C-alpha positions in Angstrom: 49.9 -65.7 57.2 50.8 -62.6 55.1 49.9 -59.0 56.2 47.3 -58.7 53.5 45.6 -61.8 54.6 45.5 -60.5 58.2 44.0 -57.2 57.0 41.2 -59.1 55.0 40.0 -60.5 58.3 39.4 -57.1 59.9 36.2 -55.1 59.7 36.0 -52.2 57.3 35.8 -49.6 60.1 39.1 -50.8 61.6 40.8 -50.7 58.2 39.6 -47.1 57.6 40.8 -46.1 61.1 44.2 -47.7 60.4 44.4 -45.9 57.0 43.7 -42.5 58.6 46.4 -43.1 61.2 48.9 -44.1 58.5 48.1 -41.1 56.4 48.7 -38.9 59.4 52.0 -40.7 60.1 53.0 -40.2 56.4 52.3 -36.5 56.7 54.4 -36.2 59.9 57.2 -38.0 58.2 57.1 -35.5 55.3 57.2 -32.6 57.8 60.2 -34.2 59.6 62.0 -34.6 56.3 61.3 -31.0 55.4 62.7 -29.8 58.6 65.7 -32.1 58.5 64.7 -34.1 61.6 63.9 -37.5 59.9 65.8 -40.2 61.6 64.8 -43.2 59.5 64.1 -42.5 55.8 63.2 -46.2 55.3 60.0 -45.5 57.2 58.6 -43.8 54.2 58.6 -47.0 52.2 57.1 -49.0 55.0 54.2 -46.6 55.6 53.6 -46.2 51.9 53.3 -49.9 51.4 51.0 -50.3 54.4 48.7 -47.6 53.0 48.7 -49.5 49.7 47.8 -52.8 51.3 44.9 -51.3 53.2 43.6 -49.5 50.2 43.8 -52.7 48.2 41.9 -54.7 50.8 39.2 -51.9 51.0 38.8 -52.0 47.2 38.5 -55.8 47.3 35.7 -55.5 49.9 33.9 -52.9 47.8 33.8 -55.1 44.8 30.7 -57.2 44.1 31.0 -60.8 45.2 31.3 -61.9 41.5 34.8 -60.6 41.2 35.1 -58.6 38.0 32.6 -55.8 37.3 
């Protein structure tokens, strides 16, 4: 099962909580990068993709059941 499929099974509140945590983590990574303390630059890519996955699933849930608008 893919990560997006796992996210689709979660309630909206949990997804929003995860999104908030990931945005905070992304901010912290930017601060670490600015101060020269970032250990794993590849973490940016991972966090950014997770944020995109969650936003995509939230947008799908917000769409009407008919699919296209």
